[in-house]
C-alpha positions as CSV (number, residue, x, y, z in Angstrom):
1,M,-89.3,15.5,47.4
2,T,-86.5,14.4,49.8
3,T,-84.6,16.8,52.0
4,R,-81.5,16.4,49.7
5,E,-83.6,17.2,46.6
6,R,-85.0,20.4,48.3
7,A,-81.5,21.5,49.4
8,Y,-80.2,21.0,45.9
9,A,-83.1,22.9,44.3
10,R,-82.6,25.8,46.8
11,A,-78.9,25.9,46.0
12,N,-79.5,26.0,42.3
13,Q,-82.0,28.8,42.6
14,Q,-79.6,30.9,44.7
15,R,-76.8,30.4,42.1
16,A,-79.1,31.3,39.3
17,A,-80.3,34.4,41.1
18,Q,-76.7,35.7,41.2
19,Y,-76.5,36.3,37.5
20,A,-78.4,38.0,34.7
21,E,-77.9,36.6,31.2
22,I,-78.7,38.9,28.3
23,W,-78.2,39.2,24.6
24,I,-77.3,42.7,23.4
25,V,-78.0,43.7,19.8
26,A,-76.3,47.0,18.7
27,Q,-73.6,48.5,16.6
28,P,-70.1,47.2,17.5
29,A,-69.0,50.5,19.1
30,E,-72.1,50.6,21.3
31,I,-71.5,47.0,22.4
32,A,-67.9,47.7,23.2
33,A,-68.9,50.7,25.4
34,M,-71.5,48.5,27.3
35,V,-68.9,45.8,27.8
36,Q,-66.4,48.3,29.1
37,V,-68.8,49.7,31.6
38,A,-69.8,46.3,32.8
39,S,-66.2,45.2,33.1
40,T,-65.2,48.4,35.0
41,S,-68.1,48.0,37.5
42,G,-67.0,44.4,38.2
43,R,-70.3,42.9,37.2
44,L,-69.1,41.3,33.9
45,V,-68.7,37.5,34.3
46,Y,-68.6,36.3,30.7
47,V,-68.9,37.9,27.3
48,G,-69.5,35.8,24.2
49,P,-68.0,36.4,20.8
50,P,-69.7,39.0,18.5
51,Q,-72.1,37.5,16.0
52,P,-73.2,39.5,12.9
53,M,-76.9,39.8,12.5
54,G,-76.7,38.9,8.8
55,G,-77.9,40.4,5.6
56,D,-77.6,44.1,5.2
57,D,-77.9,44.7,9.0
58,T,-74.6,46.1,10.3
59,R,-75.5,45.3,13.9
60,H,-73.9,42.5,16.0
61,R,-75.2,40.6,19.0
62,R,-73.3,39.4,22.0
63,Y,-74.2,37.3,25.0
64,L,-73.4,38.7,28.4
65,R,-73.5,37.2,31.8
66,L,-73.5,39.8,34.6
67,R,-73.5,39.5,38.4
68,T,-76.6,40.9,40.0
69,T,-75.1,41.5,43.4
């Protein structure tokens, strides 16, 4: 591995360590509360659109990207 490749790999690891990516599955009101708390704390980077779980399940899932630092 060249010096350039090592530097690039190290930079990518540092960028990846800055974020936590999670899927939340819950009732829409519970998800809204979680998103509000994350937004207020300044950790929310991205929130995906709500997706119904399907069938008779009334829960939704959402993708969140949060800052870890």
